[in-house]
C-alpha positions as MATLAB code, in Angstrom:
seq = 'XXXXXXXXXXXXXXXXXXXXXXXXXXXXXXXXXXXXXXXXXXXXXXXXXXXXXXXXXXXXXXXXXXXXXXXXXXXXXXXXXXXXXXXXXXXXXXXXXXXXXXXXXXXXXXXXXXXXXXXXXXXXXXXXXXXXXXXXXXXXXXXXXXXX';
ca = [
     117.767   -0.735  130.152;
     117.620   -3.342  127.400;
     115.084   -5.435  129.390;
     112.931   -2.332  129.949;
     113.030   -1.458  126.239;
     112.086   -5.031  125.251;
     109.196   -5.052  127.745;
     108.023   -1.636  126.507;
     108.070   -2.797  122.849;
     106.311   -6.080  123.704;
     103.564   -4.259  125.622;
     103.060   -1.810  122.771;
     102.779   -4.671  120.260;
     100.293   -6.466  122.508;
      98.291   -3.270  122.927;
      98.241   -2.736  119.148;
      97.124   -6.360  118.601;
      94.331   -5.963  121.190;
      93.201   -2.716  119.553;
      93.123   -4.423  116.148;
      91.129   -7.356  117.563;
      88.769   -4.939  119.304;
      88.315   -2.951  116.097;
      87.649   -6.161  114.157;
      85.100   -7.299  116.753;
      83.419   -3.897  116.686;
      83.101   -3.988  112.903;
      81.761   -7.546  113.028;
      79.106   -6.747  115.645;
      78.091   -3.521  113.882;
      77.687   -5.523  110.676;
      75.499   -8.059  112.506;
      73.503   -5.242  114.121;
      72.876   -3.756  110.677;
      71.855   -7.148  109.280;
      69.473   -7.739  112.204;
      67.755   -4.391  112.008;
      67.687   -4.164  108.219;
      65.708   -7.414  108.563;
      63.560   -5.863  111.322;
      62.886   -2.710  109.283;
      61.920   -4.683  106.148;
      60.036   -7.481  107.948;
      62.530  -10.138  106.849;
      61.459  -12.564  109.579;
      63.607  -15.420  108.218;
      66.813  -13.425  108.770;
      65.675  -12.445  112.253;
      64.962  -16.107  113.084;
      68.581  -16.897  112.128;
      70.077  -14.111  114.269;
      68.052  -14.739  117.424;
      69.301  -17.665  119.487;
      66.756  -20.363  120.362;
      67.570  -19.631  124.033;
      66.875  -15.900  123.659;
      65.843  -14.005  126.772;
      64.547  -10.485  126.158;
      64.254   -8.253  129.216;
      62.142   -5.126  128.700;
      61.667   -2.523  131.416;
      57.962   -2.182  130.590;
      57.051   -5.618  129.238;
      59.140   -7.935  131.411;
      60.757  -11.129  130.167;
      59.984  -12.777  126.817;
      61.614  -15.611  124.894;
      62.557  -16.513  121.316;
      59.124  -17.549  120.063;
      57.335  -14.671  121.808;
      59.675  -12.125  120.198;
      59.345  -13.571  116.726;
      55.568  -13.731  117.107;
      55.440  -10.071  118.231;
      57.668   -8.982  115.334;
      55.615  -11.020  112.855;
      52.406   -9.457  114.216;
      53.895   -5.950  113.880;
      54.788   -6.718  110.278;
      51.380   -8.218  109.516;
      49.681   -5.193  111.101;
      51.892   -2.944  108.923;
      52.638   -0.538  111.788;
      55.799    0.616  109.983;
      58.075    0.427  113.020;
      61.712    1.136  112.145;
      64.888    1.109  114.206;
      67.977    3.282  113.776;
      71.187    2.694  115.709;
      72.669    5.848  117.259;
      76.374    5.090  116.664;
      77.692    7.803  118.977;
      76.267    5.830  121.930;
      77.365    2.379  120.774;
      80.132    0.342  122.450;
      81.286   -3.232  121.852;
      83.165   -5.339  124.391;
      84.615   -8.837  124.012;
      83.037  -11.471  126.253;
      85.866  -13.992  126.523;
      85.354  -17.044  124.349;
      81.551  -16.556  124.468;
      81.182  -13.642  122.054;
      80.519   -9.965  122.607;
      78.530   -7.415  124.572;
      76.971   -4.531  122.668;
      75.521   -1.578  124.528;
      74.060    1.574  123.135;
      71.033    3.576  122.213;
      68.672    3.276  119.313;
      65.651    5.102  118.018;
      62.379    3.457  117.040;
      59.871    5.357  114.902;
      56.472    4.792  113.350;
      53.822    7.056  111.904;
      50.950    7.799  114.281;
      48.139   10.243  113.550;
      49.900   11.370  110.390;
      53.231   12.257  111.986;
      56.441   10.499  112.970;
      56.381    9.191  116.537;
      59.904    8.349  117.726;
      61.550    7.307  120.952;
      65.189    6.826  121.929;
      65.987    3.923  124.227;
      68.978    2.142  125.772;
      69.871   -1.480  125.087;
      72.364   -4.263  125.760;
      72.753   -7.197  123.365;
      74.730  -10.294  124.285;
      76.092  -11.937  121.128;
      77.201  -15.587  121.163;
      79.667  -16.963  118.631;
      79.392  -20.677  117.809;
      81.943  -21.515  115.131;
      81.334  -18.839  112.515;
      77.688  -18.282  113.506;
      76.672  -15.319  115.691;
      73.324  -15.101  117.496;
      71.802  -12.814  120.106;
      71.162  -14.694  123.343;
      70.156  -11.840  125.644;
      68.565   -8.448  125.099;
      68.045   -5.819  127.754;
      65.886   -2.936  126.572;
      65.301   -0.075  128.999;
      64.793    3.639  129.658;
      61.425    3.724  127.879;
];
Protein backbone atom coordinates (compact mmCIF):
# COMPACT_ATOMS: atom_id res chain seq x y z
CA UNK A 1 0.00 0.00 0.00
CA UNK A 2 2.83 2.37 0.89
CA UNK A 3 4.52 1.77 -2.51
CA UNK A 4 1.21 2.46 -4.30
CA UNK A 5 0.70 5.69 -2.34
CA UNK A 6 4.26 6.86 -3.10
CA UNK A 7 3.81 6.08 -6.81
CA UNK A 8 0.44 7.87 -6.85
CA UNK A 9 1.94 11.00 -5.19
CA UNK A 10 4.97 10.97 -7.51
CA UNK A 11 2.77 10.70 -10.61
CA UNK A 12 0.56 13.54 -9.40
CA UNK A 13 3.61 15.75 -8.78
CA UNK A 14 4.98 14.91 -12.22
CA UNK A 15 1.61 15.65 -13.80
CA UNK A 16 1.42 19.00 -11.97
CA UNK A 17 4.98 19.87 -13.10
CA UNK A 18 4.12 18.98 -16.73
CA UNK A 19 0.96 21.09 -16.55
CA UNK A 20 2.96 24.03 -15.19
CA UNK A 21 5.58 23.64 -17.94
CA UNK A 22 2.83 23.37 -20.55
CA UNK A 23 1.11 26.47 -19.18
CA UNK A 24 4.43 28.35 -19.21
CA UNK A 25 5.11 27.27 -22.80
CA UNK A 26 1.60 28.29 -23.84
CA UNK A 27 2.02 31.75 -22.32
CA UNK A 28 5.43 32.14 -23.95
CA UNK A 29 4.18 31.17 -27.42
CA UNK A 30 1.06 33.34 -27.09
CA UNK A 31 3.31 36.25 -26.14
CA UNK A 32 5.48 35.61 -29.22
CA UNK A 33 2.37 35.28 -31.40
CA UNK A 34 1.16 38.66 -30.13
CA UNK A 35 4.58 40.23 -30.74
CA UNK A 36 4.70 38.81 -34.28
CA UNK A 37 1.26 39.95 -35.30
CA UNK A 38 1.38 43.31 -33.52
CA UNK A 39 4.41 43.83 -35.78
CA UNK A 40 2.44 42.53 -38.79
CA UNK A 41 -0.55 44.77 -38.04
CA UNK A 42 1.62 47.89 -37.61
CA UNK A 43 4.07 47.12 -40.43
CA UNK A 44 7.01 46.75 -38.04
CA UNK A 45 9.08 44.79 -40.56
CA UNK A 46 12.22 44.82 -38.37
CA UNK A 47 10.45 42.86 -35.61
CA UNK A 48 9.06 40.41 -38.16
CA UNK A 49 12.56 39.88 -39.60
CA UNK A 50 13.72 38.93 -36.08
CA UNK A 51 10.88 36.45 -35.48
CA UNK A 52 11.05 34.65 -38.82
CA UNK A 53 13.86 32.12 -39.06
CA UNK A 54 16.26 32.47 -42.01
CA UNK A 55 15.26 28.90 -42.97
CA UNK A 56 11.53 29.72 -42.96
CA UNK A 57 9.28 27.58 -45.13
CA UNK A 58 5.74 28.90 -45.56
CA UNK A 59 3.22 26.46 -47.02
CA UNK A 60 -0.01 28.07 -48.25
CA UNK A 61 -2.88 26.03 -49.66
CA UNK A 62 -3.44 28.56 -52.45
CA UNK A 63 0.02 30.04 -52.99
CA UNK A 64 2.28 27.04 -52.48
CA UNK A 65 5.70 27.20 -50.85
CA UNK A 66 7.58 30.44 -50.11
CA UNK A 67 10.70 31.21 -48.10
CA UNK A 68 12.01 33.84 -45.67
CA UNK A 69 12.87 36.55 -48.18
CA UNK A 70 9.71 36.02 -50.24
CA UNK A 71 7.52 36.40 -47.14
CA UNK A 72 9.25 39.53 -45.94
CA UNK A 73 9.07 41.02 -49.42
CA UNK A 74 5.32 40.25 -49.65
CA UNK A 75 4.69 41.75 -46.20
CA UNK A 76 6.78 44.83 -47.04
CA UNK A 77 4.84 45.26 -50.30
CA UNK A 78 1.51 44.98 -48.44
CA UNK A 79 2.68 47.66 -46.03
CA UNK A 80 3.96 49.91 -48.81
CA UNK A 81 0.67 49.48 -50.69
CA UNK A 82 -1.18 50.40 -47.47
CA UNK A 83 -3.77 47.64 -47.91
CA UNK A 84 -4.49 47.73 -44.16
CA UNK A 85 -4.40 43.97 -43.65
CA UNK A 86 -4.73 43.00 -39.99
CA UNK A 87 -4.64 39.65 -38.21
CA UNK A 88 -6.50 38.62 -35.06
CA UNK A 89 -5.84 35.35 -33.26
CA UNK A 90 -8.99 33.41 -32.35
CA UNK A 91 -7.88 32.10 -28.92
CA UNK A 92 -10.68 29.56 -28.57
CA UNK A 93 -9.11 27.59 -31.45
CA UNK A 94 -5.49 27.92 -30.34
CA UNK A 95 -3.40 25.03 -28.96
CA UNK A 96 0.29 24.84 -28.09
CA UNK A 97 2.30 21.62 -27.91
CA UNK A 98 5.92 21.10 -26.87
CA UNK A 99 8.20 19.80 -29.62
CA UNK A 100 10.91 18.09 -27.57
CA UNK A 101 14.10 20.11 -27.33
CA UNK A 102 13.30 21.87 -30.64
CA UNK A 103 10.60 24.28 -29.48
CA UNK A 104 6.84 24.27 -29.89
CA UNK A 105 3.97 23.63 -32.27
CA UNK A 106 1.16 26.17 -32.38
CA UNK A 107 -2.06 25.37 -34.19
CA UNK A 108 -5.18 27.42 -34.44
CA UNK A 109 -7.33 29.78 -36.40
CA UNK A 110 -6.95 33.45 -37.10
CA UNK A 111 -8.89 36.12 -38.90
CA UNK A 112 -7.43 38.49 -41.48
CA UNK A 113 -9.32 41.66 -42.42
CA UNK A 114 -8.89 44.64 -44.70
CA UNK A 115 -11.22 47.28 -46.06
CA UNK A 116 -12.41 46.63 -49.61
CA UNK A 117 -15.00 48.73 -51.42
CA UNK A 118 -15.68 50.69 -48.25
CA UNK A 119 -16.44 47.71 -46.01
CA UNK A 120 -14.52 45.22 -43.89
CA UNK A 121 -13.56 42.08 -45.80
CA UNK A 122 -12.55 39.30 -43.39
CA UNK A 123 -11.68 35.64 -43.62
CA UNK A 124 -11.00 33.00 -40.98
CA UNK A 125 -8.27 30.49 -41.72
CA UNK A 126 -6.40 27.61 -40.06
CA UNK A 127 -2.67 27.63 -39.37
CA UNK A 128 0.23 25.71 -37.84
CA UNK A 129 3.40 27.49 -36.70
CA UNK A 130 6.55 25.60 -35.77
CA UNK A 131 8.58 27.63 -33.27
CA UNK A 132 12.29 26.91 -32.74
CA UNK A 133 14.09 27.87 -29.54
CA UNK A 134 17.83 28.56 -29.82
CA UNK A 135 19.11 29.63 -26.41
CA UNK A 136 16.65 32.32 -25.38
CA UNK A 137 15.71 33.25 -28.97
CA UNK A 138 12.48 31.95 -30.56
CA UNK A 139 11.83 32.01 -34.31
CA UNK A 140 9.20 30.57 -36.62
CA UNK A 141 10.71 27.97 -38.94
CA UNK A 142 7.58 26.57 -40.58
CA UNK A 143 4.14 27.96 -41.32
CA UNK A 144 1.24 26.00 -42.74
CA UNK A 145 -1.68 28.20 -43.72
CA UNK A 146 -4.80 26.48 -45.06
CA UNK A 147 -8.58 26.31 -45.39
CA UNK A 148 -8.78 29.50 -47.46
